[in-house]
N, C-alpha and C positions, 0 to 999 in steps of 0.2 A: 502493500498500499503507499504512496503514494503519502509526501508533507502536506500535500497541496490535501490535498481529496481527504486526510485524516482533521488537519483545519478542516473545511469544508464540512463536511460531519461532526464536528463538535459545536460551534457553530448553529447547525442545522439542530443536533441534538439539546444545546439550550433553549434554542426557538420552540421546541415539542417543547422543552420542561415552558416557558412561558406558559404558553397556550394550557398544555394542563396548570398548572397554578391557577391560571383564570379561569376555570372552569370550576377551580374548585372553588373560588375562591366566587357562585352566584352558587354557590352550595350551599354557605359556611351560615347563615343566620340561622340561630339552636342551633347549628347537630355540633357531630365532635368530626366532621371535617376542616375547623378551624389549623387543625397540627399537620393534614396532608397539607394545608392548602401554604401555611409557612415555610414545613420543609422542603415544598417545593422549590416555593420562592429564592430558597435559599441557596439552596441548589445552582438551581437553573441560572440567578442572577452571578454566581463566584464563574460559572459553568462559562456564560455569554462573554464577561468583563475577560476572565483567561481566554477564551476563544477569539475572539475579537483583537488582543493585543499581542497575541499569538502569529493572528493574519498579520498585523500593520508589521512585525519585526518579519517575520521570513519571507517579504515584500518588498520589503530595508536590505538585505541579506540576495535576495534576487537581481534588485539593482543591485551594488556592489559586484556580485557578481559574474556579471554581462560590464559594468562599466573595467576589471578590470582584465579582464578573458580579451578582453577588443586590444587594452591598453600591454598586456602581452604578446596578444598575437599583430600588434600590430594593424589593429582593421580602422579603414575609417566610415561610418556611416553614422546614421541618426539615434539606431536603437538605443541606450544609453538612453534619449530623449522620451523619445516612442513610451519604454519602462515607465518613467518617470511620471510622464502623461501619466500611463494607462491608472497606477496606481497610483495618485492625487485624489484622489475622489475614493479613495477608500478611508484611505487618516477621517478628513470631514465626518462623514454617514459612520463612519463605527465608532468617530468616540460622541458622537448623537448621541448612537445608538446605546452605546454605554456610561454614559451622561445618564439618558433617563432609564434605564432600570434602573439603576442603583438613586435615582429620587425617589420610582417608585418602591423599592422594596426601604427608600427609610419612610416613607406618605403612611407606610402596610404598616410601621413600625407604630407611628403617633395613629392610626386606624387603631390601634393595637391597645391602647391607653387612652385613649376618650378623646384625642383631642385636635382630632379632623378626620370629618364626618365621610364612610366607604367611600361617597360617589368619586373623593377630589381620585385617593387610591388608582380607581378601577378606572373614570375616566386615563390617567394618564400611564394607569394598565398599561391601557387601550391603543397609546403612544409608542408606548418600550416594546412592542410589538409590532405592528405598523413600519416602525426604525429600523427595528432587529429584520423587519423580514427587505427590509429598500438598503442596509446594508450586505446582509447576503448577495443579493441581486448586485451587485454593486459588487462583489468578493472577486462575483463568480467569473464577473465579465472582466477584473484587474489579474486574475490569477487563467486565465486563456491566453489572452495578450501579453504578459507575463513568459508563459508557454512558448508562443508561438515565437516570439520575440530571443525566447532559448537557445530553440532547434533552428530560426537563422542562423544567430550568430553563428553554434557549432557546425555547421553547416559551410559558410563562410573561412573558418578557422582550416578544419581538415581539404576544404581545397588551397 
């Protein structure tokens, strides 16, 4: 299994966890599902934070590898610029997704202590799910393009 597949799997599992957490949150009123909601929420939040962070570091590493390979192979071209452009949107949307996901978890604690009404937590949670879906889409596009560029650089190095 490649690193990019593992990272996408981690983001996907975290996203499924957030959706499952939202489902349990809808069933919480007057039931024992609160512990499932909290447990899934904490685990999913940590997984999402780890996966998006690792995705960003992986894309930085791929860009550096392309830059170094081009310098070593004395290649000229715009591959480094293209890989930098491909990864750039990931940093903003993944950071937003992580921030909204963390905010959701923090607001969940506020709901648990009675400081905040549950609807505020729920609306931010739906926003977190939407942001993470957008981040996943952007990450898939960045990984696809960066893999294409790495393959191109490898072909140029062999010729």
